VOGU-3710 file (C-alpha; in Angstrom, 3 decimals, decimal comma):
1> mgepqnqntl> 87,588/-64,275/65,415  88,043/-67,999/64,756  88,373/-69,177/68,358  85,198/-67,529/69,789  83,252/-68,763/66,756  84,493/-72,311/67,320  83,588/-72,048/71,008  80,075/-70,883/70,149  79,683/-73,706/67,637  80,828/-76,260/70,219
11> kssnrarlle> 78,499/-74,786/72,823  75,505/-74,987/70,448  76,438/-78,565/69,543  76,659/-79,594/73,196  73,348/-77,889/73,985  71,736/-79,831/71,140  73,204/-83,137/72,363  71,992/-82,494/75,921  68,516/-81,563/74,735  68,208/-84,668/72,576
21> rirrqptara> 68,950/-86,889/75,585  66,611/-85,019/77,925  63,931/-84,948/75,259  63,893/-88,744/75,171  63,470/-89,000/78,926  64,223/-86,890/82,027  67,890/-87,382/82,922  70,163/-86,324/85,801  73,197/-84,110/85,244  75,729/-86,778/86,214
31> elarqlgltk> 74,144/-89,277/83,823  74,179/-86,706/81,016  77,884/-86,131/81,590  78,547/-89,883/81,502  76,465/-90,527/78,369  77,864/-87,609/76,363  81,485/-87,633/77,572  81,244/-84,096/78,966  82,561/-82,817/82,272  80,045/-82,407/85,081
41> savtlltgem> 80,884/-78,705/85,252  80,164/-78,254/81,530  76,795/-80,005/81,903  75,942/-77,897/84,956  76,851/-74,692/83,114  74,846/-75,493/79,976  71,779/-76,871/81,737  71,807/-73,969/84,186  71,687/-71,578/81,250  68,723/-73,434/79,750
51> iregllreag> 66,904/-73,490/83,109  67,246/-69,705/83,339  65,879/-69,404/79,794  62,836/-71,451/80,828  63,610/-74,294/78,418  64,542/-76,867/81,097  63,281/-77,547/84,602  64,202/-79,758/87,527  61,621/-82,535/87,495  62,257/-84,166/90,849
61> paeksaapgr> 64,563/-86,841/92,257  65,730/-89,846/90,290  65,079/-93,313/91,663  67,538/-94,085/94,423  70,224/-96,638/93,633  71,814/-99,054/96,086  75,016/-96,994/96,042  75,386/-94,376/98,782  75,420/-90,672/97,901  73,167/-87,752/97,126
71> tsilldivpd> 69,947/-88,327/95,207  70,222/-87,031/91,642  67,733/-84,493/90,312  66,207/-85,192/86,914  66,106/-82,505/84,239  63,219/-82,272/81,799  61,996/-80,105/78,912  59,428/-77,410/79,762  56,785/-78,269/77,138  55,042/-74,879/77,091
81> hafavgialh> 58,278/-72,873/76,733  57,466/-72,562/73,015  55,353/-74,202/70,338  55,473/-75,428/66,737  53,021/-75,328/63,840  52,267/-78,485/61,885  50,566/-78,399/58,470  49,710/-81,825/57,059  48,721/-81,810/53,376  46,643/-84,805/52,364
91> rrvcrvcltd> 44,452/-85,897/49,488  41,253/-85,787/51,544  41,817/-83,488/54,535  44,519/-80,953/55,389  45,256/-80,503/59,081  46,756/-77,553/60,948  48,022/-78,124/64,477  49,856/-76,249/67,216  51,979/-78,469/69,457  54,057/-77,886/72,552
101> lsarpiaaee> 57,725/-78,907/72,662  56,805/-82,507/73,471  54,710/-82,690/70,258  51,510/-82,775/72,289  48,676/-80,987/70,423  47,537/-77,646/71,831  44,887/-76,942/69,195  44,042/-78,293/65,758  41,703/-77,725/62,847  41,073/-79,636/59,646
111> lptqalpsgd> 39,946/-78,413/56,234  38,630/-80,557/53,337  41,323/-80,531/50,677  38,863/-80,029/47,827  37,540/-76,875/49,525  40,995/-75,289/49,376  42,285/-73,280/46,419  45,382/-74,572/44,664  49,018/-73,960/45,456  50,033/-70,673/47,020
121> aalaqlwqta> 46,495/-69,635/47,906  45,980/-72,895/49,797  49,150/-72,309/51,836  47,951/-68,779/52,629  44,624/-70,123/53,896  46,303/-72,818/55,983  48,632/-70,240/57,550  45,633/-68,046/58,373  44,151/-71,079/60,114  47,340/-71,413/62,170
131> lrlmrrtgad> 47,144/-67,727/63,150  43,523/-68,220/64,169  44,563/-71,128/66,408  47,236/-68,925/67,993  44,682/-66,223/68,778  42,252/-68,786/70,150  44,822/-70,323/72,498  46,721/-67,160/73,376  49,946/-68,542/71,875  52,539/-65,802/71,317
141> parcvgigts> 53,735/-65,919/67,666  57,182/-64,839/68,918  57,418/-68,216/70,731  56,847/-70,241/67,557  59,918/-72,393/66,802  58,909/-72,964/63,173  56,533/-74,694/60,783  56,685/-78,368/59,930  54,809/-79,471/56,821  54,137/-82,945/55,465
151> apgpldhagg> 52,813/-84,258/52,163  52,584/-87,478/50,161  55,711/-88,387/48,202  57,555/-88,137/46,037  58,870/-84,798/47,205  62,170/-82,946/47,257  62,980/-82,893/50,970  66,212/-80,902/50,594  64,661/-78,374/48,209  61,375/-78,120/50,085
161> rilqptefaq> 59,207/-78,834/47,033  56,349/-81,268/46,416  56,979/-83,133/43,146  54,321/-85,215/41,369  52,413/-87,426/43,848  49,544/-89,297/42,225  46,039/-87,822/42,724  47,496/-84,655/44,283  47,410/-82,136/41,424  46,384/-79,332/43,782
171> fcglpvverl> 49,890/-79,185/45,262  52,126/-80,752/42,594  55,296/-78,737/41,960  54,653/-76,389/44,891  57,804/-74,965/46,615  56,217/-75,230/50,058  59,240/-74,226/52,152  60,105/-71,150/50,096  56,532/-69,849/49,957  55,787/-70,326/53,655
181> rqrtglsvcl> 59,166/-68,906/54,685  58,508/-65,790/52,591  55,024/-65,421/54,046  55,880/-66,029/57,718  59,589/-65,344/58,231  59,821/-68,600/60,194  61,945/-71,704/59,828  60,031/-74,167/57,602  60,569/-77,890/56,925  58,895/-80,224/54,424
191> ennavalall> 58,717/-83,929/55,186  57,204/-86,989/53,553  54,046/-87,862/55,487  55,279/-91,402/56,213  58,527/-90,040/57,669  56,635/-87,453/59,731  54,364/-90,116/61,218  57,319/-92,420/61,854  59,145/-89,687/63,776  56,089/-88,942/65,932
201> drlrrggedg> 55,538/-92,650/66,552  59,175/-92,953/67,698  58,812/-89,929/69,967  55,669/-91,370/71,573  57,458/-94,686/72,144  60,309/-92,946/73,985  62,845/-92,316/71,210  64,331/-95,804/70,813  67,408/-95,982/68,605  66,696/-99,243/66,791
211> svlftvvadg> 65,947/-99,755/63,094  62,224/-99,525/62,293  60,279/-99,837/59,046  57,192/-97,649/59,491  54,483/-98,564/56,975  51,537/-96,324/56,100  48,382/-97,709/54,451  46,001/-94,785/53,894  44,603/-94,226/50,385  48,118/-94,971/49,093
221> igsallqagr> 50,934/-96,950/50,689  54,225/-95,474/51,826  56,963/-96,272/54,284  59,853/-94,763/56,187  62,957/-96,504/57,474  64,337/-95,042/60,695  67,896/-95,986/61,607  69,052/-94,781/65,031  66,102/-92,401/64,976  67,005/-90,816/61,631
231> pfrggrgfag> 65,187/-91,376/58,332  66,992/-93,217/55,560  66,329/-91,160/52,430  68,280/-92,966/49,720  70,490/-91,385/47,075  68,136/-88,558/46,041  65,671/-88,551/48,938  62,957/-90,758/47,420  63,362/-93,907/49,539  60,218/-95,458/50,990
241> elghlcvepd> 57,882/-95,892/48,012  56,714/-99,284/49,273  53,350/-98,886/47,569  54,977/-99,140/44,155  56,804/-102,410/44,696  55,524/-104,929/42,174  53,573/-107,746/43,830  51,757/-109,001/40,709  53,798/-109,004/37,463  51,484/-108,042/34,586
251> glrctcgarg> 48,848/-107,150/37,192  46,512/-104,184/37,474  47,584/-100,857/36,005  48,615/-98,377/38,720  48,095/-94,612/38,674  51,902/-94,316/38,469  51,772/-96,025/35,057  53,291/-99,364/36,081  51,504/-102,674/36,599  51,066/-104,820/39,687
261> cleqyatlra> 51,964/-102,185/42,312  51,152/-103,002/45,937  48,760/-100,021/46,147  46,457/-101,767/43,659  46,122/-104,786/45,971  46,604/-103,827/49,630  44,801/-100,530/50,239  41,331/-100,792/51,748  39,823/-99,386/48,541  41,546/-102,068/46,446
271> lrarhgfary> 40,594/-104,828/48,861  36,929/-103,780/48,845  36,865/-103,607/45,042  38,248/-107,130/44,777  36,122/-108,785/47,466  32,941/-106,704/47,577  32,589/-106,110/51,319  31,346/-102,947/53,039  33,213/-102,675/56,313  36,686/-103,946/57,206
281> eeivdraedg> 35,608/-104,208/60,845  33,044/-106,863/59,906  35,663/-108,817/57,965  37,971/-108,919/60,993  35,220/-109,908/63,408  33,853/-112,619/61,121  37,327/-113,974/60,365  38,024/-114,311/64,076  34,694/-116,153/64,426  35,820/-118,639/61,778
291> drraqavlqd> 34,032/-117,325/58,679  35,938/-118,731/55,697  35,127/-115,929/53,252  36,344/-113,290/55,714  39,452/-115,335/56,416  40,145/-115,463/52,664  39,991/-111,652/52,493  42,562/-111,344/55,305  44,687/-114,032/53,672  44,668/-112,061/50,405
301> ltghlglalv> 45,658/-108,862/52,237  48,360/-110,637/54,237  49,782/-112,261/51,113  50,154/-109,054/49,115  51,230/-106,740/51,931  53,422/-109,453/53,441  55,213/-110,030/50,117  56,234/-106,370/49,908  57,246/-106,280/53,569  59,433/-109,373/53,160
311> davdlfdpea> 61,288/-107,643/50,327  61,759/-104,531/52,470  62,837/-106,525/55,524  65,396/-108,505/53,541  66,760/-105,307/51,960  66,972/-103,134/55,083  67,141/-105,536/58,045  64,884/-103,648/60,497  64,262/-104,843/64,032  60,558/-104,019/63,754
321> vvlygeygyr> 57,829/-103,208/61,258  55,219/-100,721/62,511  51,858/-100,612/60,707  49,736/-97,436/60,597  46,553/-96,443/58,801  43,380/-97,993/57,457  43,726/-101,346/59,195  43,728/-100,018/62,753  40,618/-101,910/63,886  41,714/-104,813/66,119
331> atvltarlae> 45,114/-104,218/64,551  46,851/-107,140/66,217  44,729/-109,549/64,148  46,511/-108,343/60,992  49,929/-107,694/62,541  50,028/-111,229/63,957  49,308/-112,654/60,500  51,958/-110,424/58,927  54,513/-111,388/61,563  53,896/-115,054/60,803
341> yiaehslicr> 54,161/-114,446/57,037  57,410/-112,484/57,359  58,925/-115,043/59,712  58,126/-117,807/57,214  59,383/-116,039/54,072  62,167/-113,657/55,146  65,824/-114,681/55,085  66,563/-112,048/57,750  64,210/-113,781/60,173  66,536/-116,788/60,167
351> ahpvavlpsp> 69,105/-114,534/61,839  66,844/-112,592/64,208  63,127/-112,021/64,804  61,369/-108,997/63,304  58,495/-107,654/65,384  55,345/-106,415/63,631  53,564/-103,797/65,719  50,489/-101,597/65,274  51,082/-97,873/65,610  48,899/-96,133/68,213
361> ltaadagaaa> 48,685/-93,069/65,951  45,497/-92,153/64,086  44,703/-89,779/61,229  44,043/-87,054/63,810  47,763/-87,147/64,690  48,887/-86,051/61,202  49,146/-82,374/62,149  51,264/-83,097/65,222  53,407/-85,438/63,105  54,040/-82,642/60,609
371> avsaldaffa> 55,198/-80,401/63,467  57,893/-82,862/64,578  60,329/-81,764/61,854  60,102/-78,164/63,132  60,665/-79,383/66,692  63,647/-81,485/65,579  65,170/-78,431/63,874  64,624/-76,333/67,018  66,377/-78,838/69,275  69,150/-79,391/66,718
381> rggrl> 70,022/-75,680/66,908  70,322/-75,887/70,695  66,799/-74,861/71,578  67,177/-71,260/70,464  64,189/-69,362/69,090
//
């Protein structure tokens, strides 16, 4: 019994490795064999099986090289072979999304969080929304690879439970994975919303393997560190609480109970309260036109957010910082200022540059981002429903 089981385990592992490469970009069989250290015959056998299943397809010839020989045929994922459900829980709006295997949205719907009941009843309503989207699009529930959920931290990723995020009493303590699994019979994942967005951002950028600090500024402030495409979770899974780094000792009292947390200084709500402006867009435009008051607002934001980012950069040594959220308008105005601040104050930047980039994602992408964890689990098990 042991040998066939080991063979099946190895086969599933090799399928998963092949799919991860092809998922990043269409790749020829010979190149897959070279990258993964497999024989060409093994790659041909496994990819042929997945083509017959409808999971892979031949996507056309690769670019010709100078070397003589046959033109290689690229293999690619068939996006509509199956789909995932994403449920993004948020303080203002909860989003439900169906995505194809490339994490491209098929259909989505959003519900005001305050209009939802609490806990289990809210999950039931969100699942009914997902079923309604399936009926509307003709998606076969039997082709659903699983449900990915996301929520503000802190949460117990391994246990699938939301803990005690501030201003999120509706869902605090909720065992999301257990309840949805019982209700649907599907594979369910729970992910921190910053990690979910970081994983979707990476996927949209082509699945680079570098080290990236993804920073979310949206009501609160969170972050996710991706190393070789995988989230760094820390000792107990709570890494990434950038918003609760202290940037002003003895400063404003935070909802977490501490003083001087970044969230009290660098969210749009905090910035407006301190400087009395109406629209961030006007601040950016006026600052670029030379208005000194507007420039002072951006300097204040850069100083507080930059201070926290310098600490994170010096601790984790990322190659890039990616900024997502409330400051998306003319985002390069802020990211350029932050890049300059980090370069001036970070010890790491004496060894190598750290890019600061705006994320192309918007709030509308939260549902698709939640689905990524379900897609990752599907590909990790070799693409089997």
